[in-house]
C-alpha positions as CSV (number, residue, x, y, z in Angstrom):
1,M,87.6,64.5,83.6
2,R,84.2,65.8,84.6
3,E,83.8,63.1,87.0
4,A,87.2,63.7,88.6
5,Y,87.3,67.5,88.6
6,D,83.7,68.6,88.3
7,E,83.6,72.4,87.8
8,V,87.4,72.7,87.2
9,A,87.5,70.2,84.4
10,I,88.8,71.3,81.0
11,P,86.9,74.7,80.5
12,G,85.9,76.4,77.2
13,L,85.3,73.4,75.1
14,E,82.5,75.0,73.2
15,T,83.7,75.6,69.6
16,K,82.8,79.2,69.7
17,S,85.0,79.9,72.7
18,L,88.2,79.4,70.8
19,A,89.4,81.0,67.6
20,G,90.4,78.9,64.6
21,D,89.6,75.4,63.4
22,F,89.9,72.6,66.0
23,V,92.9,70.3,65.1
24,G,93.0,68.0,68.1
25,A,93.6,67.5,71.8
26,Y,96.3,65.8,73.6
27,T,96.0,64.4,77.1
28,R,98.3,62.8,79.7
29,Q,98.3,61.8,83.3
30,E,101.1,61.5,85.8
31,V,100.9,59.6,89.1
32,I,102.6,61.5,91.9
33,V,104.9,59.2,93.9
34,P,103.9,56.1,91.7
35,D,104.5,53.4,94.2
36,R,102.1,55.1,96.7
37,R,99.6,56.8,94.5
38,F,99.3,59.9,96.7
39,A,97.9,62.1,93.9
40,V,97.6,62.5,90.1
41,Q,98.2,65.4,87.7
42,D,96.0,65.3,84.5
43,A,96.8,67.6,81.6
44,A,95.4,68.5,78.2
45,I,96.4,70.7,75.3
46,L,93.6,71.8,72.8
47,V,95.0,72.9,69.4
48,H,93.3,75.2,67.0
49,R,94.7,76.3,63.6
50,L,94.5,80.0,63.0
51,D,96.0,79.9,59.5
52,E,98.7,77.9,57.5
53,T,101.4,78.6,60.0
54,R,99.9,79.7,63.3
55,Y,98.1,77.7,66.0
56,R,96.5,78.7,69.3
57,L,97.1,76.3,72.2
58,R,95.0,76.2,75.3
59,L,96.8,74.3,78.1
60,W,94.9,72.8,81.1
61,S,96.2,70.9,84.0
62,A,94.9,69.9,87.4
63,G,96.2,68.0,90.3
64,R,94.0,66.0,92.7
65,L,94.8,64.3,95.9
66,L,93.8,60.6,96.4
67,K,92.9,61.0,100.1
68,K,96.0,59.2,101.5
69,N,97.9,60.1,104.5
70,Y,101.7,60.2,104.6
71,E,102.9,58.0,107.4
72,V,106.1,59.6,108.8
73,D,106.9,56.9,111.3
74,P,106.8,53.2,110.9
75,W,104.2,52.7,113.8
76,G,101.6,54.9,112.1
77,H,101.3,57.3,115.1
78,Y,102.3,60.4,113.2
79,K,100.1,60.8,110.1
80,K,99.8,63.9,108.0
81,E,97.5,64.8,105.2
82,L,99.3,65.6,102.0
83,A,99.0,68.8,100.1
84,F,100.2,70.1,96.8
85,T,103.3,72.3,97.0
86,R,103.8,72.9,93.3
87,L,102.1,72.2,89.9
88,E,103.5,73.2,86.5
89,Q,103.0,72.7,82.9
90,G,104.7,74.1,79.9
91,I,105.6,73.8,76.2
92,S,108.8,74.6,74.4
93,V,109.8,75.0,70.8
94,K,113.1,74.7,69.1
95,H,113.4,78.2,67.6
96,N,113.3,81.7,69.2
97,D,110.2,83.8,68.8
98,N,107.9,81.1,67.6
99,L,105.7,81.5,70.8
100,S,103.5,84.5,71.8
101,T,100.8,85.3,74.2
102,N,98.4,88.1,74.7
103,R,99.4,88.6,78.3
104,S,101.2,87.2,81.3
105,I,99.7,86.7,84.7
106,S,101.1,86.7,88.2
107,T,98.9,86.5,91.3
108,S,98.9,85.2,94.8
109,G,95.5,83.6,94.6
110,G,91.8,84.2,94.1
111,H,89.6,84.4,91.0
112,V,91.7,85.0,87.9
113,D,90.8,85.3,84.2
114,V,93.2,83.0,82.5
115,A,92.9,82.1,78.7
116,G,89.4,83.5,78.6
117,E,88.1,81.4,81.6
118,V,87.8,82.4,85.2
119,V,89.6,79.9,87.6
120,T,90.1,79.9,91.3
121,I,93.7,79.9,92.2
122,P,94.6,78.7,95.7
123,D,96.8,80.9,98.0
124,G,100.4,80.8,96.9
125,Y,102.1,82.1,93.8
126,Y,100.7,81.6,90.3
127,N,102.1,82.8,87.0
128,A,101.4,82.1,83.4
129,G,103.2,83.4,80.3
130,L,106.4,83.3,78.3
131,A,109.2,82.0,80.4
132,D,111.7,83.0,77.6
133,N,111.7,83.1,73.8
134,V,111.2,79.3,73.4
135,R,109.1,78.3,76.5
136,Y,105.5,79.1,77.7
137,R,104.5,77.8,81.2
138,S,101.9,78.1,83.8
139,R,103.0,77.4,87.4
140,W,101.5,77.4,90.9
141,E,103.6,77.2,94.2
142,G,102.1,77.1,97.7
143,F,100.6,74.6,100.1
144,H,97.0,73.5,99.2
145,A,95.3,70.2,100.4
146,G,92.8,70.3,97.5
147,T,92.6,70.5,93.8
148,V,94.9,72.9,91.9
149,T,94.1,74.0,88.4
150,L,96.3,75.5,85.8
151,L,95.3,77.3,82.6
152,G,97.2,79.0,79.8
153,A,97.0,80.0,76.3
154,C,99.6,80.9,73.7
155,K,100.1,81.0,70.0
156,V,102.8,79.2,68.1
157,S,104.1,79.9,64.6
158,F,106.0,77.6,62.3
159,T,107.8,78.5,59.1
160,S,108.1,74.9,57.8
161,A,106.6,71.4,58.3
162,E,109.9,70.3,59.9
163,E,109.6,72.8,62.7
164,Q,106.1,71.7,63.8
165,Q,107.3,70.1,67.0
166,L,106.6,71.0,70.6
167,E,107.9,69.6,73.8
168,W,105.2,69.3,76.6
169,E,106.2,69.1,80.2
170,I,104.3,68.7,83.4
171,S,105.7,68.5,86.9
172,N,104.4,68.6,90.4
173,G,105.2,68.3,94.1
174,V,103.3,67.1,97.2
175,G,104.3,67.5,100.8
176,I,103.3,67.7,104.5
177,R,103.7,70.3,107.1
178,T,105.8,69.1,109.9
179,P,106.3,70.5,113.4
180,F,110.0,70.7,112.9
């Protein structure tokens, strides 16, 4: 991740930066438009146990373009550079009120303190926080021809071993600006 993302790679990996005992990390990668490989979205969740039933999750995701042009016409005369239009990640649980967060964030871009780290958000719309009683998400929408980074943090509580399940979703969009 350091090679691909440099300074926006997974921040805050120092053990003192996150409360609780480190339990594990989960990662995944999604190719955007798989048959053409225009871009990729990488994501990770760092899990720390706070006590017997509570965990702190730090979510990181970033999208990077693979420097390919989108050819609109079959002759190759009209080529446009791609840009991200949307990047999202989220987790959900089965039961109401199992998720909590210290704060929600909404911004139109700039330097933002998210999950105890300062990240640069491209122009557009960014929000991170509880979407409802069972979902936490961080989402960016806009038009940016560079790397887009998402960060988020929440706590999850479980009352029994059977409930210790999360659903993790990532989604994205790339596009071009057209003269039409």
